[in-house]
KEKE-3310 file (N, C-alpha, C; in steps of 0.2 Angstrom, whole numbers, plus 5000, padded with zeros to 4 digits):
npx = (5007:5008:4995:4993:5003:4997:4985:4990:4996:4985:4977:4986:4987:4974:4973:4982:4977:4965:4969:4976:4966:4955:4959:4958:4959:4948:4946:4950:4944:4937:4947:4954:4945:4944:4957:4959:4950:4955:4967:4964:4958:4969:4979:4972:4970:4984:4988:4981:4988:5000:5010:5020:5025:5034:5036:5035:5034:5029:5017:5011:5011:5003:4991:4987:4985:4975:4965:4963:4957:4946:4939:4937:4927:4917:4914:4909:4897:4890:4886)
npy = (4813:4825:4829:4834:4844:4853:4856:4862:4873:4879:4882:4891:4901:4906:4911:4921:4929:4933:4940:4950:4956:4959:4961:4952:4935:4921:4909:4892:4882:4890:4898:4888:4884:4896:4897:4886:4888:4901:4897:4890:4901:4910:4902:4901:4915:4919:4910:4915:4927:4922:4920:4911:4898:4884:4882:4880:4892:4900:4895:4898:4912:4914:4908:4915:4928:4924:4921:4933:4940:4932:4934:4948:4947:4940:4950:4960:4954:4952:4965)
npz = (5010:5002:5002:5016:5016:5007:5013:5024:5018:5013:5024:5030:5020:5020:5033:5032:5022:5027:5038:5032:5024:5032:5044:5054:5059:5054:5060:5061:5053:5043:5038:5032:5022:5015:5011:5003:4992:4988:4984:4972:4965:4964:4957:4945:4941:4940:4931:4920:4917:4914:4924:4936:4947:4954:4968:4986:4992:4981:4979:4991:4991:4979:4983:4995:4989:4981:4991:4996:4986:4985:4997:4995:4985:4991:5001:4992:4987:4999:5001)
capx = (5011:5006:4988:4994:5006:4992:4980:4994:4997:4978:4976:4990:4985:4967:4974:4986:4972:4960:4973:4978:4960:4950:4963:4957:4958:4941:4945:4954:4940:4935:4953:4956:4941:4946:4964:4959:4947:4960:4973:4962:4958:4976:4982:4968:4972:4991:4989:4979:4993:5006:5015:5019:5031:5032:5039:5030:5033:5025:5010:5008:5009:4997:4985:4986:4982:4968:4961:4961:4952:4939:4936:4934:4921:4912:4911:4905:4891:4886:4883)
capy = (4819:4830:4832:4837:4851:4857:4858:4867:4880:4882:4886:4897:4906:4908:4915:4927:4933:4936:4945:4956:4959:4961:4962:4946:4928:4919:4902:4887:4879:4895:4899:4882:4884:4902:4896:4881:4892:4906:4894:4889:4907:4912:4898:4903:4922:4920:4907:4919:4932:4918:4920:4905:4895:4877:4881:4881:4899:4903:4892:4902:4918:4914:4906:4921:4933:4922:4921:4940:4941:4928:4938:4954:4945:4939:4957:4963:4950:4954:4972)
capz = (5012:4998:5005:5022:5014:5003:5018:5028:5014:5012:5031:5031:5015:5022:5039:5030:5018:5032:5042:5027:5021:5037:5051:5059:5057:5054:5063:5057:5047:5038:5035:5028:5016:5011:5008:4997:4987:4986:4980:4965:4962:4963:4952:4939:4939:4938:4924:4914:4914:4912:4929:4940:4949:4957:4974:4991:4993:4976:4981:4997:4988:4975:4987:4999:4984:4979:4996:4997:4980:4987:5003:4992:4981:4996:5004:4987:4987:5005:5002)
cpx = (5009:5000:4989:4998:5001:4987:4984:4994:4990:4976:4980:4989:4978:4968:4977:4981:4967:4963:4974:4972:4956:4953:4962:4957:4951:4940:4948:4950:4939:4942:4955:4952:4943:4952:4963:4955:4951:4965:4970:4961:4964:4979:4979:4970:4979:4992:4986:4984:5000:5012:5014:5025:5029:5035:5033:5029:5029:5018:5007:5006:5003:4990:4983:4982:4975:4963:4959:4956:4945:4936:4933:4928:4916:4909:4907:4898:4887:4883:4878)
cpy = (4825:4834:4836:4844:4855:4860:4863:4874:4883:4886:4892:4903:4910:4913:4922:4932:4936:4941:4952:4960:4962:4963:4957:4940:4926:4912:4897:4884:4884:4897:4894:4882:4890:4901:4891:4885:4897:4903:4892:4896:4910:4909:4900:4910:4922:4916:4911:4924:4928:4919:4914:4903:4888:4876:4882:4888:4902:4901:4896:4909:4919:4912:4912:4927:4931:4922:4929:4942:4938:4932:4945:4953:4944:4946:4960:4960:4952:4961:4973)
cpz = (5009:5000:5011:5021:5011:5008:5023:5025:5014:5019:5032:5027:5017:5028:5036:5026:5022:5036:5038:5025:5026:5043:5056:5056:5058:5058:5059:5052:5042:5035:5030:5021:5012:5008:5002:4991:4984:4982:4973:4961:4960:4957:4945:4937:4937:4932:4919:4912:4913:4917:4933:4942:4952:4964:4979:4992:4988:4977:4986:4995:4984:4979:4992:4995:4982:4984:4997:4992:4982:4992:5000:4989:4986:4999:4998:4987:4993:5005:4997)
residu = (UNK:UNK:UNK:UNK:UNK:UNK:UNK:UNK:UNK:UNK:UNK:UNK:UNK:UNK:UNK:UNK:UNK:UNK:UNK:UNK:UNK:UNK:UNK:UNK:UNK:UNK:UNK:UNK:UNK:UNK:UNK:UNK:UNK:UNK:UNK:UNK:UNK:UNK:UNK:UNK:UNK:UNK:UNK:UNK:UNK:UNK:UNK:UNK:UNK:UNK:UNK:UNK:UNK:UNK:UNK:UNK:UNK:UNK:UNK:UNK:UNK:UNK:UNK:UNK:UNK:UNK:UNK:UNK:UNK:UNK:UNK:UNK:UNK:UNK:UNK:UNK:UNK:UNK:UNK)
# end
């Protein structure tokens, strides 16, 4: 059950990150990948500054922020 919740949060975070950063979703598979990588980035970034939580809402927030950072890095590399 935990894996399904993680995948759902990853897909939702990827979708939200894509919508907030570029104004459009990227498709289910790309949103899922962006969300999972964003989750790792968000947890790492918030761990560096000592901020965190253990709720589903916090995981969604940190994964979405991480997804936005990830999409920003991709855009930097592509230019």
